[in-house]
N, C-alpha and C positions, 0 to 999 in steps of 0.2 A: 679705497678698501674699508677705510675706517667707519663710513656710513652702514656697510654691510654686517661688520664683525658685531652683531648683537649678542651672539652667543660663543662662548668660548669653545664649544665642542662643532659648534656648523656654522662658521663665519660666512657661510656661502648665502644664508638663507635666516629669515628672521625666528624668534624665538617661538617655540609653539609650547601649547598647556594640553591639559587632557581631552579639550573639545575639539583640537587641530591635528592632534598627532597621528590619525588616520590618513591626514594629506599632507604628511610631512614627507619633503624629497631628501630620503636619508642616502638615495645613491649620489648626491651634490653636495656634500656637506661641506667643501672648501678646506678640508683637514684631515693629518692622518695623527695615526697613534705614535708616539715617539720612538719606540722600540727599533725603528727603521727609518729609511729616506726615501724619498721619491721624486722621480726626474719625468718630465714629459718631453719628449723631442719633437722636433719639427717634421714634416712630412718626407723632407729628405734624409731625415736621420742624423742630421749633421750637428745641430746645435740642440740646446736644452731652452725651451720655451717657458718652462713652467718648474717650479722646485719647491721642496717642502723648505720651510724656514729653519731647519735644523741641519742644514747643509754644512754649516759653520764647525759645529761639533763632530757630525757623521764621516765630512769628506775632508775635513781640514780646510775649507774653503768659504769665503762668506757668500751667501746667497746673492748678492749684488753681482759678483762676478760670474756664479754659476749661473743664472738665467741670461741668454744670449751667447754664452761659451761655448766653444766646439767641445764636442762629446769626447774627444781625445784629453782635451785639457781637465777635464774634471775626472776622468775614470784611467786615465793613460789609454795608450794605443791599443795593447792586448785587450783591455776587458772591453774598449770601445768596439773591437771589432768581434769580440763574442755576442755582444747587444746587438748588433746590426745583423748577425747571421740568425740569432734567434727570432727576432723582428720579421725576417723573411717568411718565418713559419705563420700557415694560417691559424693555427691555435697558440694558448698560451703556454710559455715554456718557463722552466726552471734551470737556471745554470748556474754553474760555479765562476766568481770573476774574483782576480788576485788584484787587489789595490796597494797602492805603494802608501807608504806613511809612516808616522811614527808610531813602533809597536806598543809603546808604553802610553800613548795619547789616549785620549776617551773616543777617537774617531774610529771608523771602520777600517781595519789594515788586514792585509793577508789575504785567506781565502774568505770569500763571504758569498752568501746567497743570493740570487736575484731572480725576480719573478717578471717575465717578460711579456705584456700583453697589451692589446689595442684597445683604445678608447676613441672611437670616432675615427679622426684622422690622426689622434696623437698614438705615438708608441711610448707605453708609460714602462716604466722600469721602476722596482722596489727592491729595495737593497737591506738585507738583516744581516747580523751577524751570523756566520756557520756555527752549527751544532753538530759539526762532524769532528770537530779535534778530538772530543773522546770516544770516537770511535760509535756513533750512533746507528750505524747501517744495519745493525741487530733488530732495528724498529722494523725492516721489510721480515725478515726472519720472522719475527714477534707475529707480523700479519699472516703470513702464511701459517703458521701454527693456530692462530685464530679462526682463521678461515676453516683449518679443517675440523674444529670443533664445534664452529657454526654450522658446518655443513650436516654434522651428525645430529642435529636438533630437527626433533619431529612436526611440532606446531608452531604458529606464530608466537604464542605465549613462550614458549621453550626458547625461541628464537631471539626475541629481544630481550629476555631475562639474560641469554648468553650475551649480546650485544654489548648491555650496562657493565658486565663483568669483565669483558676482554679490554673494552675502552678505557675503564679504570684503571686495569692492571698495564695497559701500555701509557697511560698518559700522566699517572698519579693522580687525577682530581679527588678533591673529597666527597664528590656527589658526581654522580652520570646516571641518568635519567633517560628513558626513551619515552618521547611524547609524540602522541598520535592524534592526529586531526579527523575529525567527522565530517560529513558532507557540510554542515554550516561552517566550518573552519574552528568550531571549538575543539579544544585539546584536552587529551588525558592523559596523565603518567601512567603509562600501562609496563613499565620495568623500572626497577631502581636499584644501585649499587651504591651504599653510602657508609659513611664513617659511622662507627657504632654510635658515636653519641650524639650526631644529628638526628633531628626528627623526622620521621618520613612522609612523602609526598605521594607515594604510590598510591593510585586511585582517584586523586583529586582531578577535579577539571576546572577548566579555565575557560574564559570567552573569547570568542573570534578576535575581540578588539585587543589581546594582550601582544597577539601578534598580528598587526594589520597587513592590508592587502600587499601593501609596497614593500614591507618586509618580507611577505612570503614569496614575492617574486625573486627578489634578490635570493633567499634561501634556494631558489630552483637553478638561478644560472650560475652561484657561486657557491660551491655545496659545505665550504667550511669559513667560519668566522670565529676570531678570537681577540679576546679582550686581557691580556696577560698581565694589569695593573687597572683595576677599576680606578683608581684615585689619578690617573694620567693625566696631565696636560696637555690638549691637543696641541699641533704645531700644523700653524695653516699653511695652505700653499700660497706661493708667491710667484703671479699674481693670483688672487683669488678665482679672478674670472680669465678666461681664454682669451687673449688678444685677438685671435683669428674669430671667434665665434660669440664674444661677449657672454659667454654663459661659462659656470661653473664646470670645473673637469668631471667627467661622469665616472665615478669608483665604482661602481656596479661589481665589476671583476676584482676589485682590488682586495690584497691581503693585510693591509695597515690602515683602510678607512676607520675615519672618527665615526662612532656611533651615535644615536641619538641619546640626548643627554633624558629623554624620558625612559629611556631603557636603563640609563644608568643610575638614574633613581630606584627605580624597580629592583636592580638586582643591591644596591646600597642599601634597602630596607630590609632586604634578605640577609645582609652579613656575610655576601659575596666580596670576596675580593678579586677574583680574578675569574674568567668564565670562557667557554667555549661551546660551538654549537657545529654540529655535522649535521648535513642534509639527509633526509631518507627519501628519494624520489622514485616512484613506481609509476610506469606508464607514461612517462612525460609530466607527472603532476607531483606536488609536493605530497608525502604520504604523513611524514612526520620529521622530528628531530632528536639527534642525539645531544643532550644538553647537559652540558658538563659545569660543575661550579666548584670553585676553591674557596675555602674561608679562613686560611692561615697565612695570608700574605700574597704579595705577585708569585705568579705561577707561569712564567715564559716558556714553551715548547718551542723546539727548535724547528725551522722548515722541513725538517726530513720527517721528525715526529708527526707535525702535521699533516704533513702530504701521506703519511702510511696511514692516518686517522680518516684522513679523507677517502683513501683508497677502499679502506675498511668500509667505510659507509655506502662507497657505490656498490662493493661487492655485496654488503648485506642488504641493499636495496632489490637486489634481483633475488637474492634468499627472500626478503619477505614476500615479493610478488609470487614466487613458488609455492611458499607455505600457505598464503592465504587462498591459493587454489586448491592446494591438498586439504587444508581445512574446511572450504565450502563444499570440496567433494564428501568430507568424513561427515558433515554436517548433513548434506544431502542423504549419505548412505544410511546414517542413524535416522533420520527421517522416513527413509523409504521402509526401512525395518519395522519401524514403530507404527509407520501406515498400514504393511501388511498385517501386522497382530492384529491391528483394529480393524481392518476390513473382514480378519479371520474369525475374530469373535462377533461381530455385528452378521457374518453371515451363517454361524452357528447358531445365531437367535433365533432365527426365521422374523416368524411376525413382529418379533419384540424387539427388531433390529435398532429402531428410534431409542426405546429405553434404554438398551443396551449400550447404547453410544453415550448417551449423554451421563450414562453412570460410570463412565469410564476414564479414569486420569489420563490417561494416554492421549485422550481428545485435547485436553489443554496442553500437555506435553509436547505434542505435535508441533505448534505453532511458538511454543515458548510464551504462551500468554498467561495471564494471571487469573482468567476466567473464561467461559464460553455459554454461549445461549442459543438455543434451538427453539424456532417458530416454526409450527407445523399445523397449517390450517388455522392459524390464529391464538394458537395455543402458546405459550413460551415455557421451556423447561430450561434448566441452568444447571453448570457445574463450576466450584469455584468462586472467585470474586467478581460481580459484575455489578452494576449499577440497576435502579430501579427498573419497572417494564415501561414507563415511558422513556426513559433516557433510550434504553435498548431499541425501541420501535423507532424512534428518532435517529438514532445511528443508522439503524438499517435502510430507514429512508433515504439517507445521505451518501450512502455509500454503495448500498447495493446498483451494480452496474446493467447496462443493455445487455441482454442476449445471454442473461445468466452468468455473465463475466465479473470477476472479483473485483472490489474496490478495497482499498486501504487508506489509512490516513495515520501520521504520527502526532496530528497536532489537531484533536478533534475541535477545540475551541476555535479553531481559524475558522472551520465552516457553520458552527453555530457556536455564538458566544455564551449561551447559557450551558451547553455542556461542560464548560470549565468548572461547574460545580461538582460534577464527578470524575474530575480528571484522576482523584486519588485512588479510583478502581478503574477509569476508562479516559486516559488522556489518547491513546490510540485504539484502532481497531482494523479489524479485516472480516469484511462481509462477503457472503458470497449467497445468493439466491434466486430462484426460479419465479419467484412470484412476489406480491407485497406480504402474503401471509405465510409463506414459506421461506424461511433462509436460516442459514448459521452464521453467528458472530463472534467472533474472537476479540478480547480486550487485554489491553494493556494497561498498566500504572504510569504513572508521569515518574520521570526519572529521578526528580531529587528525593524519593524513599528510597532510593539504592545506595546513594553515598551521602556522608556528612562531614564536615569539616571539624564540627564540634565534639565527633563522636571520639576522635582520638585526643586522648590525656595529654599527651606531648604539643601537641598542635594548639590545644587550649592554653598551654602556659604561653606559648607564641602571642595568642591572641590577647592575654592579659598585659604581656609586656609591649603590645604596642599602644602608643598614645594616640590621641585624636588627631596629632598634627601627621601622623603616618596616612599618606592616601595612596599610595600603591603597595602592595604586599600581595603574595600567596593567597593570604586569608580573605581580603576584600576581592580580588579576582574570583575567587569561588563563591563567595557570596554575590557576587555581580552574575556569574553563570547560573547559579540556582535561580536567581529571580528572571533571567532570560529565558531559562527553557522551563520554568514552571508551565505546566499543561503539555508538557511533549513526553511522547514515550520512545522507548528502542524503536528504532526503526526494524520495518518488515524487510526479510531477506528476499532477493527475488525467486527463490523455489518454494516460499510459501505460497502464494496464488496458486502455482502450480500443483501443489498437493492437496489443496483446498479443493480445486477442480477434479481432482482424482478422486478424493474423498466423496464429494459431490455425485460423480459417476455412479461410484461403486452404491451408494445409497438408493440413488434412481433406479438402477438396476433390481435392487430388492426390493423397494418399493412396487416396480412396475410388476416383477414376479409374483409379489404378495396380492397384488390387486388383481393382476391376471386372473390368479385363482380364485380370488372371491368374484370376479366379474363372470368366469365362468360357469362358477355355482350358481350364481342369481340367472343368467341366461338359462341354463337348464330349468331353473324353477320357473323363470318367465315362460318358457316355451311349455312346461307343463301344466300351467293355469290359464294359458290363451288358447282357445279353440282352434282347432284347424278346420273344422267345419260348424256352419249352423245346423241344430236339430229341424227334422222335418215336420212340418204341421201341415195340414191340408188346407188348401185356401189360402195361404202365405209363402212367398218366395222370401228367401232372406239370404245374404250374400256381405262376406266381412275379409276386409284385408287388415294387416298389419306390418308397416314398412320401416325398418329402423333408419336413423339419420344417416345424411350420405357420409359424414365423418363419425369415426367410431365413438359412440356416448352411449351408453345403456340407459334409457329411458323408462317412466313411467308410465305410459300409455297402456289401456287394456280396453278389451271389449269382452262381453258376455252376453249369451242367448238361452234361456232355458225354459222349458215347459211348465206350466202352473197350471194348479187343479182347474176344470172347467173349459177346458179347451182353449186357453190363453197362452200367450207367450211373453215373457219378460225379455227386456233387453237393457245393455248397460254401455255406455261408450264413457270411459275416464282417462283423465290424466293428472299425476301427480308433480306438482312443481321440481324441477331440478333433474338432475342427471347422475348417472353411476349408481354402484351398489344400494346407498341407501334410498333413492328413489324406487329402483325396481321391486325390494324387498318390501317397503311400505305399500305397493302397487299391490302386492299380492295378499297383504292383510286387508287391506281396503276392499278388494274383489270379494274375497270371503264374506267379509260384514254385509256388503250392500245384498249379495246373495241369499245370506242368512237372513236378512230382514225381510226380503219379498218372500223368501220360502214360509216365513211366519205369517205371509197374507198382510204384511204392511203395504199401504199405498206406496206410490212412485215417492209422494211428497214426504211420507213418515220415514221411509227407508232412508231418504236424503237427512232427514234431522237425527236420526238415531244413527247414522255413520257418523256425523258432525260430533255429537257426543263421544261415541268412540274414539275420535283423533283426539279430541281434547282431553280425554285422561290419559292416554297412550303415549302422544308424540309432542315432539317440541318443535316449534318453527316450522309445521311443516303444512302446506297447503296444497289442496287439489281439486279441481273440477270435474263434473259429473252431470251426464243426461240420463237419466234413468225413464223407462216406459213399461207398459204393457197394451197389447193389442188383443182383439178378439176376431180371428180372421172372418168368422161366421156372419158376425154384423159390423167388422170395421171399426168399433168403437177402439179407441185409444185414450189413454192416460199417459200424460207427458208432465215431468217436473224437472228442472236444471237448478245446479248450482255453479254460478260463473261460467258456464261453458257455451261454447260458440253455438250460435241460435242454426238449426237444422234446415236443410232445404226439402220443400214439397212440391212435388211434380203432380197437377191436377189438369185433367184435361191438356194435357201436351205442353204445360206451361211451367216453366220453374221459377220458384219464388224463394225468399227467406221466410220461415215460419216463425212468428212470435210465439213464444212459450213462458210461461209465467216461471220464475227463476227466484232463487234466492242467493245470499251471497257465498263465496266459495268454501268447501269445506275445510274446518281446523280453526274457523275463529269462534266456535262455541255460541254461534247466532242459531236461534231455535224459531223459525218463522217461516219454512217451506210453502211455497203454493202449488198447484198444479193446473195444469191446463187438460181438457176433454174435448174431443173432437170425433167425427164418422169419418172414415177413409170410403171413398166410393170404390169399385171394382176399378182396378188398374192404376189407381193412385200410389206413389212411391214417396217414401221417406228416406233421406240420407243424412246420419249423422256422423259427425267428423271430429278432429281434435284437430287444434290449432297449427299442428305441423303442415297440415294440408293446405294451409293459406298464408302463413307466415313465412315471407321472405326478406332478407336484410336488404334495404333500399328500396321496397316495394311498397305504395301505400297501401292499407289493408282495405280501403273500399276498392280499389284498382283490384285487388286479388279476388274480391267476393265477387265482382261483377264477372271478371272472367271463368269463375267458376258456376255462376247462374247460368251463362253464356254455353259452355261445356255439358251443363247436365241437359239442356234442351229439353227435349220430350220424353225424357226418361228412357228407362232400358228399351232395347229394340228385341229383335227375335234372338240375339245371341245369351239375351237373358241378363239379371243384377248385376251376375260375376263379371262380365266382359265389360258393363256400364260403369262400373266402378273400377276398374282397371283403366278406364280413361281419364276416371276422375282423379286418379294420383298424378296425373301429369297436366292439370288443368292450370296450373301456375306454374311457370318456367322456371329455372333456377336451382340452385343446390339447396337441399333443405336442410337447416341445423337442427332440427328435432324431430322425433319420431313421428308417425303419421298414423293414423287408425282410422278406419271408415268403414260404416256399417250400413246396408239397404235393405229396407222392406218394401215388398210390393204387394198389395192384393190382385189375388188371382184376377185376372179380366173376365175370365168366363165365371164367377162367384156371382 
């Protein structure tokens, strides 16, 4: 055993340091605290196989005689029978034993308390002096009163504050804290009862490494742990290794287990002389701890009082779970009320719904954010504290989910290290968007802006009193936590994305209603300016059709035909790029402009140039194509000019072909160099002018579509006339159209 005893506190394993404490096997220390005695029995419960080295003083027997001795010889027949009966139970038991011995001696005599539990194949018996001699049973009555008071609390904050007060009253510790874990196992002191002269720890945070994973596991299986005297001298177990297994005895369920020397150092640097921890476990997972500290010497609680505190912790765990669910429901209720008010105000704003939304402080409050940004059609408006636009757009790109699903993060720098530069306002974000240029983004600042150890003048005094030799302390733990969580924001609740979706759905309905009104108005205007039929002119047959896209998209197609002086007819087919209300209203203005120029006796080429100048001074980033012509039926003379428009078809002598027409760049570029073509049509010749919606199909080569159109055009209109002929042209290229389609046909009377 000598070569294993490298640490007084933990003789079963080698000494650890700050780099290895997260792997320290604290459940097998090979030693106990000296306020009790431990026995580990054989599988038949007849003999003692292992014992703590303090058996001489505690039981009046040298350990060499205890190990291997019959249980009756160590405890007496009556006590041995009680232990064996408790050992038959499936769970740990607390029993009273009556031990014989010198009442005036240092050992355990008379009525004692014993905890009996299993460790592998061993039955472990831990014996302590009884605390019932002074009538301590009222501790249970204190628990009942405490539970009545705790049950009357309304929120988690009220509950944990009550827990700290009740445990302090029951146990007499100088400081009692309730310590809560976050999802990464960092901790926060959320409630505190302290002696008035002690500095406060309330609100401070500590890194997960302060309570490593193996310690958290023990807190889950063993709800209470006490160190009555931090300066205790550990008592080794004899032998240190179990003869049957060759391993140290597992003390996970032990009440006397010797604790890690690293933990003892940490508490000692805080000035703690005694401590106790009680677990708070919710849904099978460690939620937090009730941490008790004493500063005025040893503080040993009887097993009876500790059991009462453990029961209070177990009952409080149930209350915590209930209060958290109630708090969540209340948070959701408040958010729903806020959301309803926000929706009502945006609905009342009508067409100004988006402006109203981004001016409403409730939009930030709804998500508990520091700021919010709205991007609509690429334009960003914001409220509260938000990062610069490039960072906002990057965040939206990273978090905008598929199918308009919300995305969130509490650590944006993990997604893009460059975003660490904006963590002071946007360490975390929640984004909801329907398109790359349409999204909502709420941002939250990093956590260290919320709490600060140095902000408390009392804690500054502690900082000054700690010398450089102090490597473990609350201040240094807090500083480590600050470093580790740099760039993290508070986490988003599960209901935050749900409320974001509800708000987005409401906005979508408002925008749809508003846009539907605009579309209805634009459609009415469009119908009012596009002729239902072409004018009559002797010697000329004119037919035209307008067909909207197969999917609803208000477009910019138009056609026009009207009489000019001298027995001529002017005709126009045009297409404004884009869709929606803007394209339709632009189309109306261009149609009027072209018509006005032609009425002023401008040639087709001049009309296009003048319309181009008109667009250059009135519109931004708008382009259009058009084909403008005039025809004189009596002579067949036709003049044509095009601006980026698809070439028309000419049917001559029963043969269809594409007609080359002088063209200029599209309208809207400010280029003034239109040219025009002149020709003479023979009787029976037919000209077909159309927009690109007639021939463009997704996945179909344009050359293929044009060939299909020429083939279907055939020999031109038949006996049914030009109207029936162009009805067939609308179906020349199979497949769904993604754009509006306009077709215009002019035929010289064959009899002229």
